[in-house]
C-alpha positions as CSV (number, residue, x, y, z in Angstrom):
1,M,124.2,90.8,70.1
2,T,121.5,90.5,67.5
3,Y,118.0,91.7,67.9
4,N,115.4,89.0,67.3
5,P,111.8,90.3,67.2
6,T,110.3,86.8,67.3
7,T,111.4,86.3,70.9
8,T,110.6,89.7,72.3
9,P,107.2,89.7,74.1
10,T,105.0,92.6,73.0
11,R,101.4,93.6,73.6
12,G,99.7,92.6,70.4
13,R,100.7,88.9,70.4
14,R,98.7,86.3,72.2
15,G,98.6,87.8,75.7
16,G,101.8,89.7,75.4
17,L,104.2,89.8,78.4
18,V,101.8,88.0,80.8
19,A,101.6,85.1,78.4
20,A,105.4,85.0,78.0
21,L,105.9,84.8,81.7
22,G,104.5,81.3,82.0
23,D,102.3,79.8,84.7
24,G,105.1,79.3,87.2
25,T,106.0,83.0,87.3
26,K,102.4,84.1,87.4
27,K,101.8,81.8,90.4
28,L,104.9,83.2,92.1
29,F,103.6,86.7,91.7
30,A,100.2,85.7,92.9
31,K,101.7,84.2,96.1
32,I,103.8,87.3,96.7
33,G,100.6,89.4,96.4
34,Q,98.8,87.2,98.8
35,W,101.6,87.4,101.3
36,M,101.7,91.2,101.0
37,I,97.9,91.4,101.7
38,A,98.3,89.1,104.7
39,Y,101.2,91.0,106.1
40,G,99.3,94.3,105.8
41,E,96.3,92.8,107.6
42,I,98.4,91.4,110.4
43,H,100.3,94.7,110.8
44,A,97.0,96.6,111.1
45,R,95.7,94.2,113.7
46,T,99.0,94.4,115.7
47,R,98.6,98.2,115.7
48,Q,95.0,97.8,116.9
49,I,96.1,95.5,119.8
50,E,98.9,97.9,120.8
51,A,96.4,100.9,120.8
52,L,93.9,98.9,123.0
53,M,96.7,97.8,125.4
54,K,97.5,101.5,126.0
55,L,94.0,102.1,127.3
56,S,93.2,102.0,131.0
57,D,91.1,99.2,132.5
58,A,88.2,101.6,132.9
59,Q,88.5,102.6,129.2
60,L,88.5,99.0,128.2
61,A,85.5,98.2,130.4
62,A,83.6,101.1,128.7
63,R,84.2,99.2,125.4
64,G,83.2,95.9,126.9
65,L,86.7,94.6,126.9
66,T,89.3,93.3,129.4
67,R,93.0,92.9,128.8
68,E,92.4,89.2,128.4
69,T,89.8,89.6,125.6
70,I,91.7,92.2,123.5
71,V,93.3,89.7,121.1
72,R,90.0,87.7,120.8
73,H,88.2,91.0,120.0
74,V,90.7,92.1,117.3
75,F,90.7,88.7,115.6
76,R,87.0,88.0,116.2
77,D,86.4,87.6,112.4
78,R,89.1,85.0,112.1
79,L,88.4,82.9,115.2
80,I,85.6,80.4,115.5
């Protein structure tokens, strides 16, 4: 195998490795990043719902919640 320096992406040349990846690969990594953020957000909300479900009805009432309104409360910034 022969080393060919003209095909090896390096930092100093027109954007380096990021430019060598191409738009398709960059879009793929962007989508993966978006998915990871969404997954983390949903996971955190699920934990919040589980924590609220463990509370008694009296504790929920003290927070102004009922069992029926827990999900709406947790996702209030996403719902219309």
